[in-house]
LOLUMKOL-384571 format. One record per residue (C-alpha): residue number from 1; residue in one letter; chain; x, y, z. Coordinates in steps of 0.05 Angstrom, whole numbers, plus 5000, padded with zeros to 4 digits. Example, Ala and Ser with C-alpha at 12.3 -4.5 7.8 and 13.67 -1.06 7.14 Angstrom:
ATOM|vexse|base|dokol|x|y|z
ATOM|1|A|A|5246|4910|5156 $
ATOM|2|S|A|5273|4979|5143 $
This chain:
ATOM|vexse|base|dokol|x|y|z
ATOM|1|M|A|8697|3379|8179 $
ATOM|2|N|A|8732|3385|8246 $
ATOM|3|A|A|8727|3447|8291 $
ATOM|4|Q|A|8799|3467|8279 $
ATOM|5|R|A|8790|3469|8204 $
ATOM|6|V|A|8725|3509|8210 $
ATOM|7|T|A|8760|3559|8256 $
ATOM|8|R|A|8817|3567|8206 $
ATOM|9|I|A|8768|3578|8148 $
ATOM|10|A|A|8728|3629|8189 $
ATOM|11|G|A|8792|3664|8209 $
ATOM|12|G|A|8813|3668|8136 $
ATOM|13|I|A|8745|3696|8117 $
ATOM|14|S|A|8751|3748|8172 $
ATOM|15|I|A|8820|3769|8151 $
ATOM|16|I|A|8797|3778|8079 $
ATOM|17|L|A|8736|3819|8101 $
ATOM|18|I|A|8776|3862|8148 $
ATOM|19|T|A|8832|3872|8098 $
ATOM|20|A|A|8782|3892|8044 $
ATOM|21|G|A|8749|3940|8093 $
ATOM|22|C|A|8816|3970|8117 $
ATOM|23|S|A|8837|3990|8047 $
ATOM|24|T|A|8780|4040|8044 $
ATOM|25|W|A|8768|4050|8119 $
ATOM|26|D|A|8784|4125|8119 $
ATOM|27|S|A|8735|4139|8063 $
ATOM|28|M|A|8679|4097|8093 $
ATOM|29|N|A|8625|4128|8136 $
ATOM|30|R|A|8609|4099|8205 $
ATOM|31|T|A|8550|4058|8178 $
ATOM|32|Q|A|8594|4024|8126 $
ATOM|33|Q|A|8647|4010|8180 $
ATOM|34|G|A|8594|3981|8226 $
ATOM|35|T|A|8571|3935|8170 $
ATOM|36|T|A|8642|3911|8156 $
ATOM|37|V|A|8659|3898|8229 $
ATOM|38|G|A|8591|3865|8241 $
ATOM|39|A|A|8599|3819|8181 $
ATOM|40|S|A|8669|3800|8200 $
ATOM|41|S|A|8655|3784|8272 $
ATOM|42|G|A|8589|3750|8254 $
ATOM|43|A|A|8625|3704|8205 $
ATOM|44|V|A|8675|3683|8257 $
ATOM|45|A|A|8622|3670|8310 $
ATOM|46|G|A|8578|3633|8261 $
ATOM|47|A|A|8635|3589|8238 $
ATOM|48|V|A|8654|3570|8308 $
ATOM|49|V|A|8583|3552|8326 $
ATOM|50|G|A|8555|3526|8261 $
ATOM|51|G|A|8612|3512|8213 $
ATOM|52|P|A|8614|3539|8141 $
ATOM|53|V|A|8539|3549|8137 $
ATOM|54|G|A|8542|3584|8204 $
ATOM|55|A|A|8596|3630|8178 $
ATOM|56|V|A|8552|3652|8120 $
ATOM|57|V|A|8491|3662|8164 $
ATOM|58|G|A|8532|3696|8219 $
ATOM|59|G|A|8566|3741|8169 $
ATOM|60|A|A|8499|3763|8140 $
ATOM|61|A|A|8466|3773|8208 $
ATOM|62|G|A|8528|3808|8236 $
ATOM|63|G|A|8529|3855|8177 $
ATOM|64|V|A|8456|3874|8187 $
ATOM|65|V|A|8465|3884|8262 $
ATOM|66|G|A|8529|3924|8253 $
ATOM|67|H|A|8497|3967|8199 $
ATOM|68|E|A|8435|3983|8241 $
ATOM|69|A|A|8475|3996|8304 $
ATOM|70|A|A|8522|4044|8268 $
ATOM|71|K|A|8464|4078|8233 $
ATOM|72|S|A|8427|4091|8298 $
ATOM|73|Y|A|8492|4117|8330 $
ATOM|74|D|A|8500|4167|8274 $
ATOM|75|S|A|8436|4202|8296 $
ATOM|76|G|A|8420|4216|8223 $
ATOM|77|V|A|8473|4270|8219 $
ATOM|78|S|A|8537|4269|8178 $
ATOM|79|Q|A|8587|4296|8227 $
ATOM|80|S|A|8646|4308|8183 $
ATOM|81|A|A|8680|4374|8170 $
ATOM|82|G|A|8669|4366|8095 $
ATOM|83|N|A|8593|4365|8100 $
ATOM|84|T|A|8567|4421|8055 $
ATOM|85|A|A|8491|4417|8067 $
ATOM|86|P|A|8471|4453|8131 $
ATOM|87|S|A|8438|4407|8182 $
ATOM|88|P|A|8378|4432|8222 $
ATOM|89|L|A|8399|4387|8279 $
ATOM|90|V|A|8470|4415|8280 $
ATOM|91|R|A|8442|4486|8275 $
ATOM|92|S|A|8397|4474|8335 $
ATOM|93|A|A|8454|4442|8374 $
ATOM|94|Q|A|8500|4501|8358 $
ATOM|95|Q|A|8447|4551|8381 $
ATOM|96|S|A|8433|4512|8445 $
ATOM|97|L|A|8507|4505|8460 $
ATOM|98|N|A|8518|4579|8450 $
ATOM|99|D|A|8458|4596|8494 $
ATOM|100|K|A|8487|4552|8549 $
ATOM|101|G|A|8556|4585|8545 $
ATOM|102|F|A|8592|4534|8503 $
ATOM|103|D|A|8621|4570|8442 $
ATOM|104|A|A|8601|4529|8381 $
ATOM|105|G|A|8611|4587|8333 $
ATOM|106|A|A|8558|4615|8287 $
ATOM|107|P|A|8495|4570|8285 $
ATOM|108|D|A|8504|4555|8211 $
ATOM|109|G|A|8487|4480|8212 $
ATOM|110|Q|A|8557|4461|8191 $
ATOM|111|W|A|8594|4409|8233 $
ATOM|112|G|A|8665|4429|8247 $
ATOM|113|P|A|8720|4425|8300 $
ATOM|114|K|A|8692|4484|8339 $
ATOM|115|T|A|8623|4451|8344 $
ATOM|116|E|A|8654|4384|8363 $
ATOM|117|E|A|8695|4416|8418 $
ATOM|118|A|A|8635|4453|8445 $
ATOM|119|V|A|8595|4388|8446 $
ATOM|120|R|A|8652|4353|8482 $
ATOM|121|S|A|8657|4409|8534 $
ATOM|122|F|A|8582|4408|8544 $
ATOM|123|Q|A|8583|4332|8553 $
ATOM|124|N|A|8639|4337|8605 $
ATOM|125|A|A|8602|4391|8643 $
ATOM|126|N|A|8538|4350|8644 $
ATOM|127|G|A|8566|4282|8663 $
ATOM|128|L|A|8557|4251|8594 $
ATOM|129|A|A|8607|4209|8556 $
ATOM|130|A|A|8652|4261|8523 $
ATOM|131|T|A|8649|4234|8452 $
ATOM|132|G|A|8641|4301|8417 $
ATOM|133|Q|A|8583|4270|8378 $
ATOM|134|L|A|8509|4287|8378 $
ATOM|135|D|A|8483|4223|8408 $
ATOM|136|S|A|8412|4217|8435 $
ATOM|137|Q|A|8433|4233|8507 $
ATOM|138|T|A|8468|4297|8486 $
ATOM|139|I|A|8410|4318|8442 $
ATOM|140|A|A|8362|4308|8501 $
ATOM|141|A|A|8409|4345|8549 $
ATOM|142|L|A|8413|4403|8501 $
ATOM|143|G|A|8337|4405|8499 $
ATOM|144|I|A|8333|4403|8423 $
ATOM|145|A|A|8289|4359|8380 $
ATOM|146|R|A|8312|4318|8322 $
ATOM|147|P|A|8282|4344|8256 $
ATOM|148|A|A|8228|4302|8224 $
ATOM|149|E|A|8248|4253|8170 $
ATOM|150|G|A|8251|4286|8102 $
ATOM|151|T|A|8260|4356|8130 $
ATOM|152|V|A|8297|4399|8081 $
ATOM|153|A|A|8354|4441|8110 $
ATOM|154|R|A|8347|4514|8092 $
């Protein structure tokens, strides 16, 4: 197989993976999106370097890496407005933000637009990337601890 054919095949695989992912992109969480993007880009890179076998290996490895990267970015918290279970981490963040003068609303453990805006304002004021998300740097700057695995929100 020549390099041009391998590249075309890998491109086709990527288009199929991305198209399949795009049809449900809005309903996917960040971890699923990371897996899709990682698998797609890994398949292309693997195909260019190692042909069809490389595409399969690259797709699998890229999917794993993308999944793990997105999972660690999420900080273990579902940060969508529709989250119904209170999160101890969000509750702690809200309390800390309120204590520091950033109005996050009632510390109820529910992630919403008011909490996100307070996080973004806090990040801006403290020289952090203003993502509006509870990443590890923001958690540390707020002086809160991440709850232990398996902690039940009450």
